[in-house]
GUKEGU-561708 format. One record per atom (N, C-alpha, C): residue in one letter; z, y, x; atom name. Coordinates in pm, 1 decimal, decimal comma, m for minus. Last residue first. Layout:
a|Z|Y|X|CA
...
//
This chain:
x|12996,2|13282,2|8780,1|N
x|12918,5|13393,8|8742,7|CA
x|12836,4|13441,0|8830,8|C
x|13116,7|12941,2|8804,2|N
x|13087,2|13081,1|8870,9|CA
x|13034,9|13141,3|8805,2|C
x|13348,9|12764,5|8576,5|N
x|13219,1|12798,2|8646,9|CA
x|13183,7|12946,4|8673,0|C
x|13688,2|12757,7|8703,6|N
x|13598,6|12841,6|8624,4|CA
x|13459,1|12801,2|8654,9|C
x|13810,2|12441,4|8805,7|N
x|13786,7|12537,3|8834,4|CA
x|13674,6|12648,6|8709,4|C
x|14089,4|12178,4|8759,5|N
x|13980,3|12246,1|8733,0|CA
x|13957,2|12386,3|8764,6|C
x|14232,6|11943,9|8913,3|N
x|14250,4|12078,6|8939,0|CA
x|14082,6|12106,2|8918,6|C
x|14326,3|11711,9|8853,6|N
x|14330,4|11804,1|8750,9|CA
x|14329,9|11950,2|8767,1|C
x|14310,4|11470,2|8966,2|N
x|14398,8|11580,6|9001,6|CA
x|14433,9|11683,2|8944,2|C
x|14007,3|11421,7|8881,2|N
x|14170,1|11317,2|8882,0|CA
x|14299,5|11377,2|8900,3|C
x|13886,0|11631,9|8988,6|N
x|13899,6|11590,9|8854,6|CA
x|14038,5|11492,1|8829,9|C
x|13929,5|11598,2|9268,7|N
x|13971,3|11736,9|9225,2|CA
x|13996,9|11716,2|9047,4|C
x|13815,6|11345,2|9319,4|N
x|13948,0|11347,8|9375,3|CA
x|14026,9|11492,2|9276,6|C
x|13561,8|11374,4|9191,0|N
x|13653,2|11258,5|9173,6|CA
x|13811,8|11320,4|9158,3|C
x|13463,0|11547,3|9407,1|N
x|13475,3|11596,8|9227,3|CA
x|13556,7|11526,5|9206,7|C
x|13424,9|11356,7|9615,0|N
x|13494,6|11507,9|9642,4|CA
x|13546,5|11554,6|9472,0|C
x|13283,7|11189,7|9463,4|N
x|13376,5|11116,4|9527,6|CA
x|13504,0|11232,4|9548,9|C
x|13026,8|11316,0|9448,6|N
x|13080,4|11262,1|9340,0|CA
x|13254,6|11172,0|9417,3|C
x|12967,6|11372,1|9725,4|N
x|13011,9|11496,5|9630,0|CA
x|13078,7|11448,9|9518,8|C
x|12902,9|11076,9|9782,4|N
x|13002,9|11197,3|9827,3|CA
x|13068,6|11268,2|9767,5|C
x|12660,9|11042,5|9640,8|N
x|12811,9|10941,9|9623,9|CA
x|12955,2|11045,5|9702,0|C
x|12484,7|11206,1|9761,6|N
x|12552,7|11259,5|9647,0|CA
x|12688,1|11183,3|9604,5|C
x|12479,0|11124,6|10038,5|N
x|12524,0|11233,7|9998,4|CA
x|12562,0|11290,7|9831,4|C
x|12332,1|10892,6|9937,5|N
x|12496,4|10889,4|10048,5|CA
x|12498,9|11009,6|10020,0|C
x|12116,8|10991,1|9793,9|N
x|12202,5|10872,7|9760,4|CA
x|12316,4|10863,4|9819,3|C
x|11991,7|11160,7|10003,8|N
x|12046,2|11235,8|9866,5|CA
x|12122,5|11111,6|9778,9|C
x|11918,8|10971,2|10196,4|N
x|12032,1|11054,5|10235,8|CA
x|12082,7|11113,8|10071,9|C
x|11753,8|10813,9|10028,6|N
x|11857,8|10737,0|10083,6|CA
x|11971,4|10844,2|10128,4|C
x|11556,2|10988,6|10060,9|N
x|11607,8|11003,0|9918,6|CA
x|11735,6|10874,7|9940,0|C
x|11470,3|11059,3|10333,6|N
x|11566,6|11156,6|10215,3|CA
x|11614,3|11077,0|10093,4|C
x|11403,4|10787,3|10335,3|N
x|11460,6|10862,9|10425,1|CA
x|11578,5|10930,9|10327,6|C
x|11116,0|10793,6|10180,2|N
x|11247,3|10742,9|10140,1|CA
x|11361,2|10740,8|10228,1|C
x|10982,4|11063,2|10271,3|N
x|11039,5|11043,8|10144,9|CA
x|11197,7|10946,1|10160,8|C
x|10937,0|10906,7|10556,1|N
x|11014,6|11033,3|10518,9|CA
x|11106,4|11046,1|10429,1|C
x|10770,9|10746,2|10493,4|N
x|10876,1|10708,2|10543,5|CA
x|11010,3|10800,2|10535,3|C
x|10559,4|10911,1|10372,7|N
x|10616,3|10818,6|10300,5|CA
x|10752,4|10749,3|10371,7|C
x|10503,4|11055,8|10604,6|N
x|10561,6|11100,8|10482,1|CA
x|10619,0|11012,9|10385,2|C
x|10384,7|10811,1|10731,9|N
x|10515,3|10903,4|10798,6|CA
x|10538,1|10965,3|10662,3|C
x|10165,4|10784,7|10569,0|N
x|10269,4|10677,7|10590,5|CA
x|10414,7|10723,4|10662,9|C
x|9991,7|10966,9|10585,9|N
x|10019,3|10942,8|10471,2|CA
x|10195,9|10877,2|10470,4|C
x|9922,4|10961,7|10896,0|N
x|10037,4|11072,9|10834,9|CA
x|10070,5|11068,9|10712,5|C
x|9768,7|10722,9|10892,0|N
x|9875,8|10713,1|10978,9|CA
x|9998,5|10857,5|10940,2|C
x|9568,2|10775,6|10686,1|N
x|9642,6|10695,6|10672,3|CA
x|9797,6|10706,9|10752,1|C
x|9422,2|10985,2|10771,2|N
x|9489,2|11020,8|10685,4|CA
x|9609,0|10917,4|10653,3|C
x|9293,3|10840,4|10964,6|N
x|9370,2|10970,3|11049,2|CA
x|9463,6|11019,5|10906,1|C
x|9178,3|10651,7|10890,9|N
x|9305,6|10614,0|10927,1|CA
x|9361,2|10748,5|10986,4|C
x|8987,9|10801,6|10720,3|N
x|9087,3|10734,9|10654,6|CA
x|9227,6|10693,5|10736,7|C
x|8829,5|10919,4|10901,4|N
x|8931,4|11027,0|10816,6|CA
x|9035,1|10911,2|10735,7|C
x|8757,2|10702,9|11056,6|N
x|8826,4|10823,2|11116,6|CA
x|8921,4|10893,6|11005,6|C
x|8550,4|10544,3|10866,7|N
x|8716,4|10538,8|10907,3|CA
x|8773,7|10628,2|10973,4|C
x|8396,8|10783,8|10826,4|N
x|8466,1|10758,9|10698,8|CA
x|8599,0|10677,2|10769,5|C
x|8290,5|10776,7|11081,8|N
x|8365,8|10938,6|10987,2|CA
x|8425,4|10907,3|10896,3|C
x|8162,3|10572,6|11128,6|N
x|8237,8|10614,9|11166,3|CA
x|8334,1|10722,4|11132,5|C
x|7943,1|10575,8|10848,6|N
x|8079,6|10453,8|10877,7|CA
x|8195,2|10518,0|10979,4|C
x|7809,7|10797,3|10950,3|N
x|7874,2|10796,4|10836,4|CA
x|7968,2|10716,7|10847,7|C
x|7679,4|10712,9|11197,6|N
x|7790,9|10821,9|11197,7|CA
x|7885,5|10837,3|11058,3|C
x|7547,0|10488,8|11102,6|N
x|7645,3|10433,1|11194,6|CA
x|7736,7|10594,9|11224,9|C
x|7339,3|10572,6|10939,7|N
x|7399,7|10469,9|10861,5|CA
x|7557,1|10477,7|11006,8|C
x|7222,0|10795,2|11104,5|N
x|7308,8|10821,9|11007,3|CA
x|7384,8|10699,8|10950,3|C
x|7084,8|10610,9|11288,7|N
x|7240,8|10703,8|11363,0|CA
x|7297,4|10746,6|11225,9|C
x|6943,4|10441,6|11128,5|N
x|7018,4|10415,7|11203,3|CA
x|7156,0|10482,0|11257,9|C
x|6733,4|10669,1|11075,6|N
x|6838,9|10605,4|10941,5|CA
x|6924,6|10540,2|11032,4|C
x|6661,7|10722,6|11323,7|N
x|6699,3|10851,4|11231,0|CA
x|6808,9|10771,4|11121,2|C
x|6530,8|10514,9|11367,2|N
x|6629,6|10558,7|11434,2|CA
x|6716,6|10651,1|11374,8|C
x|6330,2|10521,6|11196,8|N
x|6392,5|10421,0|11231,1|CA
x|6511,1|10448,1|11249,0|C
x|6210,7|10782,1|11238,7|N
x|6256,6|10708,3|11121,1|CA
x|6326,1|10615,8|11103,7|C
x|6100,7|10747,6|11496,2|N
x|6236,1|10883,3|11463,1|CA
x|6259,6|10832,3|11313,5|C
x|5900,4|10548,8|11451,6|N
x|6053,3|10551,5|11534,0|CA
x|6140,6|10624,6|11486,1|C
x|5722,0|10447,7|11210,7|N
x|5785,9|10557,6|11246,7|CA
x|5901,0|10532,2|11311,1|C
x|5482,1|10211,3|11318,1|N
x|5626,4|10216,0|11213,2|CA
x|5662,5|10326,5|11250,8|C
x|5324,0|10091,4|11400,6|N
x|5260,3|10231,8|11401,5|CA
x|5412,2|10262,5|11274,0|C
x|5389,8|9881,0|11508,0|N
x|5321,8|9975,1|11625,8|CA
x|5338,1|10115,1|11549,6|C
x|5398,6|9646,8|11308,8|N
x|5529,1|9765,1|11345,9|CA
x|5489,8|9845,4|11462,7|C
x|5245,0|9613,1|11036,9|N
x|5205,1|9700,3|11133,5|CA
x|5361,8|9778,8|11219,2|C
x|5384,0|9516,7|10823,9|N
x|5265,1|9446,5|10853,6|CA
x|5229,2|9535,6|10981,3|C
x|5623,9|9697,1|10785,4|N
x|5612,8|9544,4|10846,5|CA
x|5520,0|9469,5|10878,8|C
x|5662,8|9974,5|10894,7|N
x|5541,9|9921,4|10848,4|CA
x|5543,5|9814,7|10887,5|C
x|5977,9|10142,2|10809,4|N
x|5902,2|10051,9|10917,9|CA
x|5830,5|10023,6|10813,7|C
x|6124,3|10396,6|10693,0|N
x|6024,7|10406,6|10781,7|CA
x|5912,3|10289,4|10837,9|C
x|6273,8|10206,8|10489,5|N
x|6095,5|10265,0|10463,1|CA
x|6095,8|10336,0|10581,0|C
x|6461,8|10095,2|10654,0|N
x|6344,4|10011,3|10641,9|CA
x|6260,2|10087,0|10561,2|C
x|6605,2|10315,0|10733,7|N
x|6540,5|10279,7|10831,7|CA
x|6440,0|10172,7|10768,4|C
x|6680,9|10408,0|10475,8|N
x|6580,4|10504,6|10530,1|CA
x|6510,3|10442,6|10649,1|C
x|6848,8|10196,7|10431,3|N
x|6720,5|10211,1|10323,9|CA
x|6663,6|10297,8|10420,5|C
x|7035,6|10238,9|10644,4|N
x|6954,6|10104,1|10650,0|CA
x|6850,0|10137,5|10532,2|C
x|7129,4|10474,9|10507,5|N
x|7134,7|10479,5|10647,5|CA
x|7007,0|10393,7|10657,7|C
x|7281,2|10422,5|10263,4|N
x|7203,8|10508,3|10245,5|CA
x|7071,1|10513,8|10418,0|C
x|7463,6|10217,1|10358,9|N
x|7312,2|10190,3|10291,9|CA
x|7247,4|10249,0|10337,7|C
x|7639,0|10453,8|10522,2|N
x|7564,8|10306,4|10593,6|CA
x|7462,5|10201,0|10532,2|C
x|7700,0|10567,1|10305,5|N
x|7579,5|10605,8|10412,3|CA
x|7560,1|10528,0|10483,2|C
x|7838,6|10385,3|10175,3|N
x|7750,7|10408,4|10107,7|CA
x|7676,1|10462,7|10243,6|C
x|8033,5|10357,2|10377,8|N
x|7986,6|10246,2|10350,3|CA
x|7859,5|10281,3|10250,4|C
x|8166,9|10603,0|10326,8|N
x|8112,9|10542,0|10511,2|CA
x|8018,2|10442,0|10443,7|C
x|8312,5|10609,0|10096,9|N
x|8169,3|10681,1|10130,8|CA
x|8093,5|10634,8|10230,1|C
x|8464,7|10388,1|10174,5|N
x|8400,5|10356,5|10032,2|CA
x|8239,9|10459,0|10056,8|C
x|8634,9|10572,0|10343,8|N
x|8550,2|10420,3|10395,3|CA
x|8451,2|10359,4|10276,6|C
x|8747,4|10726,0|10184,2|N
x|8642,2|10757,8|10235,9|CA
x|8557,6|10673,6|10334,0|C
x|8865,4|10665,4|9964,2|N
x|8740,8|10697,0|9923,1|CA
x|8640,6|10659,3|10060,9|C
x|9135,3|10564,9|10039,0|N
x|9035,9|10461,0|9963,2|CA
x|8918,5|10499,9|9954,0|C
x|9195,5|10820,3|10161,8|N
x|9231,3|10702,2|10222,7|CA
x|9144,8|10599,5|10181,6|C
x|9219,9|11039,9|9955,0|N
x|9137,7|11009,9|10079,5|CA
x|9121,1|10865,7|10139,6|C
x|9402,0|10899,0|9722,2|N
x|9243,6|10901,2|9721,9|CA
x|9158,3|10915,7|9854,8|C
x|9647,9|10894,2|9904,0|N
x|9591,7|10788,6|9899,3|CA
x|9429,2|10746,9|9832,7|C
x|9617,2|11177,4|9892,2|N
x|9629,7|11116,9|10029,3|CA
x|9576,0|10953,4|9977,2|C
x|9676,7|11196,0|9639,5|N
x|9539,5|11274,1|9702,7|CA
x|9549,1|11219,1|9816,4|C
x|9912,7|11099,5|9606,4|N
x|9836,8|11084,9|9514,9|CA
x|9710,5|11139,7|9608,0|C
x|10077,6|11266,1|9749,5|N
x|10087,7|11128,5|9787,6|CA
x|9946,5|11046,5|9679,5|C
x|10157,0|11500,6|9668,6|N
x|10007,0|11519,0|9759,5|CA
x|10005,5|11328,9|9746,4|C
x|10485,2|11468,3|9706,2|N
x|10398,0|11557,1|9694,2|CA
x|10267,0|11587,2|9731,5|C
x|10726,7|11392,2|9705,0|N
x|10610,4|11285,9|9699,7|CA
x|10520,8|11367,2|9708,7|C
x|10930,9|11572,5|9632,5|N
x|10927,3|11522,5|9738,9|CA
x|10824,8|11395,3|9806,8|C
x|10872,0|11646,8|9390,2|N
x|10833,5|11740,1|9490,8|CA
x|10866,7|11669,0|9667,4|C
x|10912,0|11422,1|9252,1|N
x|10782,2|11452,9|9257,8|CA
x|10734,0|11572,6|9351,3|C
x|11220,7|11430,3|9252,3|N
x|11082,2|11314,4|9321,7|CA
x|10965,9|11382,7|9367,8|C
x|11347,5|11575,0|9132,7|N
x|11275,6|11618,0|9248,7|CA
x|11209,1|11525,6|9302,9|C
x|11410,1|11486,8|8919,7|N
x|11311,8|11592,6|8909,1|CA
x|11256,9|11615,8|9020,1|C
x|11625,0|11274,4|9008,0|N
x|11476,5|11236,8|8914,0|CA
x|11359,8|11331,6|8899,5|C
x|11808,2|11418,0|9043,8|N
x|11713,8|11364,2|9157,7|CA
x|11612,9|11307,9|9139,3|C
x|11900,7|11512,1|8785,2|N
x|11826,8|11650,8|8893,2|CA
x|11777,6|11538,1|9007,8|C
x|12039,4|11279,6|8685,2|N
x|11874,2|11341,0|8688,6|CA
x|11771,6|11439,5|8749,2|C
x|12211,2|11213,7|8918,1|N
x|12099,5|11137,0|8848,8|CA
x|11982,5|11159,2|8811,8|C
x|12372,2|11457,0|8889,4|N
x|12315,5|11393,5|9002,4|CA
x|12207,6|11342,1|8982,9|C
x|12427,8|11384,1|8578,4|N
x|12351,9|11500,6|8651,4|CA
x|12319,3|11512,0|8747,0|C
x|12595,5|11157,6|8602,2|N
x|12431,8|11163,3|8529,1|CA
x|12364,7|11269,5|8578,7|C
x|12781,2|11213,4|8727,5|N
x|12668,3|11138,1|8795,4|CA
x|12577,4|11145,8|8734,5|C
x|12886,4|11422,7|8515,5|N
x|12914,5|11428,5|8652,6|CA
x|12782,1|11375,2|8760,3|C
x|12947,1|11219,1|8300,2|N
x|12865,8|11345,6|8290,7|CA
x|12791,6|11405,4|8446,3|C
x|13130,1|11053,3|8423,0|N
x|13000,8|11032,6|8384,6|CA
x|12918,9|11120,5|8375,5|C
x|13401,0|11215,3|8476,2|N
x|13316,0|11151,5|8598,3|CA
x|13148,1|11136,4|8521,3|C
x|13289,5|11537,4|8248,8|N
x|13373,8|11409,3|8303,0|CA
x|13258,2|11348,7|8426,6|C
x|13299,9|11863,6|8357,6|N
x|13240,8|11778,1|8307,9|CA
x|13334,2|11622,0|8342,2|C
x|13360,2|12174,1|8376,8|N
x|13452,0|12079,4|8364,4|CA
x|13383,7|11957,5|8275,0|C
x|13042,0|12286,2|8362,1|N
x|13161,3|12307,9|8315,0|CA
x|13259,4|12241,0|8289,5|C
x|12798,1|12242,2|8612,9|N
x|12869,2|12195,0|8479,6|CA
x|12968,9|12229,8|8460,5|C
x|12747,2|12299,0|8853,3|N
x|12728,2|12440,2|8744,0|CA
x|12753,2|12387,8|8638,3|C
x|12720,7|12052,3|9020,7|N
x|12870,8|12165,9|9030,2|CA
x|12844,6|12245,2|8958,6|C
x|12492,0|11940,3|8935,8|N
x|12632,3|11876,3|8896,0|CA
x|12706,2|11964,0|8884,3|C
x|12248,7|12099,7|9020,7|N
x|12284,9|12048,5|8882,3|CA
x|12439,6|11987,7|8823,5|C
x|12330,2|12149,9|9254,2|N
x|12419,2|12241,2|9157,6|CA
x|12399,9|12212,8|9049,8|C
x|12251,2|11896,8|9411,5|N
x|12387,5|11934,6|9340,2|CA
x|12456,8|12015,2|9288,4|C
x|11946,8|11972,8|9348,2|N
x|12052,9|11852,8|9280,7|CA
x|12170,6|11845,3|9294,6|C
x|11937,2|12201,3|9475,9|N
x|11885,5|12236,2|9414,9|CA
x|11997,6|12078,8|9292,5|C
x|12013,8|12078,5|9758,9|N
x|12074,4|12176,3|9712,7|CA
x|12069,3|12203,5|9542,9|C
x|11803,4|11868,1|9794,7|N
x|11908,6|11837,5|9809,5|CA
x|12025,3|11946,4|9733,1|C
x|11559,3|12063,7|9807,8|N
x|11541,1|11989,3|9715,4|CA
x|11720,5|11947,7|9673,8|C
x|11628,8|12403,7|9908,3|N
x|11610,9|12266,5|9978,4|CA
x|11638,4|12170,1|9812,3|C
x|11625,2|12662,7|9809,6|N
x|11487,5|12617,4|9849,3|CA
x|11477,5|12483,3|9893,4|C
x|11881,6|12722,8|9784,2|N
x|11830,3|12655,8|9680,6|CA
x|11690,0|12634,5|9683,7|C
x|12083,2|12857,1|9931,0|N
x|11981,2|12749,6|9992,4|CA
x|11943,3|12676,3|9903,3|C
x|12279,4|12963,7|9801,6|N
x|12205,0|13072,9|9866,4|CA
x|12113,5|12980,6|9955,3|C
x|12409,6|12755,1|9647,4|N
x|12280,2|12853,0|9568,8|CA
x|12154,6|12953,0|9668,0|C
x|12544,0|12656,2|9822,4|N
x|12418,8|12594,0|9770,4|CA
x|12312,7|12696,1|9707,4|C
x|12740,1|12856,3|9837,0|N
x|12688,7|12826,4|9960,8|CA
x|12564,9|12718,8|9917,5|C
x|12822,9|12855,5|9589,7|N
x|12758,2|13027,4|9621,3|CA
x|12667,7|12957,0|9725,2|C
x|12955,6|12640,2|9579,6|N
x|12867,0|12676,3|9467,5|CA
x|12751,5|12791,2|9507,4|C
x|13146,8|12679,5|9750,1|N
x|13057,2|12594,9|9798,5|CA
x|12927,7|12597,1|9727,3|C
x|13302,3|12840,9|9641,4|N
x|13237,5|12889,4|9726,1|CA
x|13138,6|12829,3|9778,0|C
x|13415,5|12725,0|9431,6|N
x|13326,9|12797,2|9359,0|CA
x|13275,7|12889,6|9486,8|C
x|13552,1|12488,4|9557,1|N
x|13446,0|12461,0|9511,7|CA
x|13367,4|12591,9|9494,5|C
x|13737,9|12504,6|9821,3|N
x|13722,2|12620,0|9723,9|CA
x|13558,1|12603,5|9639,2|C
x|13864,0|12310,7|9950,8|N
x|13930,8|12377,4|9922,0|CA
x|13866,9|12477,6|9817,3|C
x|13595,6|12110,9|9945,5|N
x|13752,1|12075,5|9967,6|CA
x|13846,5|12145,0|9914,8|C
x|13379,6|12275,7|9985,5|N
x|13410,0|12251,9|9857,9|CA
x|13534,9|12165,5|9837,0|C
x|13386,8|12318,3|10227,9|N
x|13422,3|12469,1|10164,5|CA
x|13460,9|12382,7|9991,0|C
x|13232,6|12091,0|10337,9|N
x|13386,7|12167,3|10371,3|CA
x|13415,7|12251,9|10290,0|C
x|13018,0|12099,7|10166,0|N
x|13156,4|11959,1|10150,7|CA
x|13235,3|12011,8|10229,2|C
x|12881,1|12335,5|10293,2|N
x|12926,2|12260,8|10136,0|CA
x|13029,3|12198,0|10131,7|C
x|12814,4|12209,5|10568,8|N
x|12918,1|12351,0|10513,9|CA
x|13007,2|12307,8|10391,3|C
x|12689,2|11962,3|10538,8|N
x|12792,7|11989,0|10564,3|CA
x|12905,6|12089,5|10551,0|C
x|12473,9|12096,9|10391,4|N
x|12564,4|12016,5|10299,6|CA
x|12653,1|11973,2|10365,6|C
x|12377,5|12251,4|10605,3|N
x|12414,6|12337,3|10437,2|CA
x|12476,5|12249,0|10375,6|C
x|12331,7|12059,0|10799,2|N
x|12380,3|12152,6|10835,5|CA
x|12414,6|12249,9|10703,9|C
x|12150,7|11901,3|10672,3|N
x|12227,2|11824,5|10725,4|CA
x|12346,5|11932,6|10694,8|C
x|11888,3|12108,8|10597,9|N
x|11952,4|12009,4|10519,3|CA
x|12082,7|11951,8|10559,8|C
x|11755,4|12187,2|10825,1|N
x|11871,8|12273,1|10729,0|CA
x|11945,3|12221,1|10666,1|C
x|11578,6|12073,3|10893,5|N
x|11639,3|12157,8|11029,8|CA
x|11754,1|12198,0|10920,4|C
x|11507,2|11908,8|10727,0|N
x|11518,6|11835,7|10848,1|CA
x|11628,4|11938,9|10937,2|C
x|11340,7|12054,4|10567,1|N
x|11421,7|11976,6|10517,4|CA
x|11520,6|11985,0|10639,7|C
x|11119,0|12199,4|10772,4|N
x|11230,4|12288,9|10687,5|CA
x|11338,9|12195,0|10637,6|C
x|10988,4|11978,1|10770,5|N
x|11037,1|12030,3|10941,9|CA
x|11187,3|12110,1|10855,2|C
x|10889,0|11892,8|10542,5|N
x|10952,5|11855,9|10639,4|CA
x|11072,1|11874,0|10726,9|C
x|10708,6|12137,7|10509,8|N
x|10803,8|12119,4|10414,8|CA
x|10935,5|12006,0|10490,7|C
x|10516,0|12135,7|10744,2|N
x|10626,4|12221,2|10701,1|CA
x|10726,4|12208,9|10639,6|C
x|10393,5|11866,5|10682,0|N
x|10502,9|11894,6|10791,9|CA
x|10582,4|12021,4|10794,7|C
x|10284,1|11953,1|10412,7|N
x|10435,8|11844,0|10442,3|CA
x|10468,6|11869,9|10534,3|C
x|10116,4|12151,7|10517,0|N
x|10173,1|12154,3|10442,7|CA
x|10297,6|12087,9|10441,2|C
x|9951,0|11979,8|10675,9|N
x|10011,0|12089,3|10766,9|CA
x|10104,2|12159,5|10665,0|C
x|9825,0|11793,7|10505,0|N
x|9910,3|11764,1|10603,4|CA
x|10022,7|11850,0|10664,9|C
x|9658,0|11926,9|10374,8|N
x|9770,2|11885,6|10291,4|CA
x|9870,8|11830,5|10389,9|C
x|9512,5|11988,7|10554,5|N
x|9572,6|12111,5|10482,0|CA
x|9675,9|12077,7|10407,0|C
x|9367,6|11775,4|10654,2|N
x|9464,0|11873,9|10751,1|CA
x|9507,1|11977,6|10682,3|C
x|9265,0|11659,6|10373,1|N
x|9347,8|11612,9|10408,9|CA
x|9427,2|11704,7|10546,3|C
x|9073,5|11868,2|10353,4|N
x|9148,5|11893,5|10269,7|CA
x|9301,8|11816,8|10344,9|C
x|8906,8|11852,2|10603,5|N
x|8985,8|11919,5|10584,9|CA
x|9084,5|11934,2|10474,2|C
x|8809,0|11551,1|10489,0|N
x|8911,6|11583,3|10617,8|CA
x|8987,3|11701,3|10602,0|C
x|8676,1|11591,3|10254,9|N
x|8801,1|11526,5|10260,8|CA
x|8894,8|11562,5|10419,9|C
x|8461,5|11725,4|10384,0|N
x|8552,9|11820,1|10255,7|CA
x|8721,5|11726,8|10268,0|C
x|8304,8|11541,3|10527,9|N
x|8383,4|11656,9|10602,8|CA
x|8516,9|11757,4|10508,9|C
x|8296,4|11376,6|10317,6|N
x|8391,2|11350,2|10389,5|CA
x|8418,2|11462,9|10496,5|C
x|8100,9|11556,9|10167,2|N
x|8202,9|11501,8|10126,0|CA
x|8337,4|11446,1|10227,0|C
x|7892,3|11525,9|10427,7|N
x|7959,0|11655,8|10340,1|CA
x|8067,0|11643,3|10236,9|C
x|7814,2|11290,3|10481,7|N
x|7917,0|11383,0|10576,0|CA
x|7950,9|11479,5|10451,8|C
x|7645,7|11168,7|10296,8|N
x|7799,3|11138,7|10256,8|CA
x|7899,6|11211,1|10371,0|C
x|7373,8|11258,9|10365,3|N
x|7440,7|11358,2|10263,3|CA
x|7608,2|11286,9|10278,9|C
x|7375,9|11216,1|10744,1|N
x|7337,0|11179,4|10601,6|CA
x|7384,1|11244,0|10502,6|C
x|7415,4|11265,4|10979,1|N
x|7489,2|11143,2|10922,9|CA
x|7487,7|11141,0|10764,2|C
x|7266,9|11440,8|11118,8|N
x|7283,9|11341,2|11140,8|CA
x|7327,5|11235,0|11077,9|C
x|7135,2|11585,0|10876,2|N
x|7067,9|11552,6|10968,1|CA
x|7101,8|11458,8|11028,4|C
x|7385,4|11671,6|10760,1|N
x|7312,4|11604,1|10675,5|CA
x|7236,0|11539,7|10750,6|C
x|7505,9|11813,3|10994,3|N
x|7574,0|11697,8|10979,2|CA
x|7510,5|11609,0|10853,3|C
x|7333,2|12043,6|10954,0|N
x|7316,3|11967,8|11079,3|CA
x|7389,1|11816,3|11082,2|C
x|7374,8|12165,9|10722,5|N
x|7229,2|12098,4|10728,8|CA
x|7238,9|12002,3|10860,1|C
x|7604,4|12236,1|10741,6|N
x|7586,6|12143,3|10652,5|CA
x|7478,4|12089,5|10627,7|C
x|7628,1|12434,3|10955,7|N
x|7656,7|12347,9|10993,8|CA
x|7621,4|12211,7|10869,4|C
x|7275,2|12615,2|10940,2|N
x|7381,6|12599,7|10890,1|CA
x|7458,7|12448,7|10950,0|C
//
């Protein structure tokens, strides 16, 4: 079995390290799909909604509702769907909806940090266990009779577990940092476009251009 081979090569710590690597790959694939969808659709949807909003707020609302899978659409709808709000209420609705969407944008960040932190520690644990195995196979009083396979096996376990732990941690760290960068840029985009939406609403509101809520 695969687990038996891994245990023989790198010791028992290779099993949780393998689980961490598979978990990291699964989470990375999910986040890549998530961010690709946002980057491909977001700007286009918001641009069209803003263009419509200038002349027909109800149609802009419907456009956002049709793209409710985007976090920024849900944020804007929280404000647009209010019935004749004040400027302050409109701004608070945007800010509150943004806070609600933050966990979605930062999803799995805690798991990524756990894998990044725990993987090198597991590798270090494997190193220690491998060295203990090597020393246990050595006969200090009679080196010639020491088990060569036990010594080399222990050293191999120490090296493999260390390398595996570092590889898993570094691989996960690279993607975690990339996703954090995307999150920060998305947050800046939401703040920028949210400010633009608020300005558009104030122009309608200050001119007395009220509209009934969409049914």
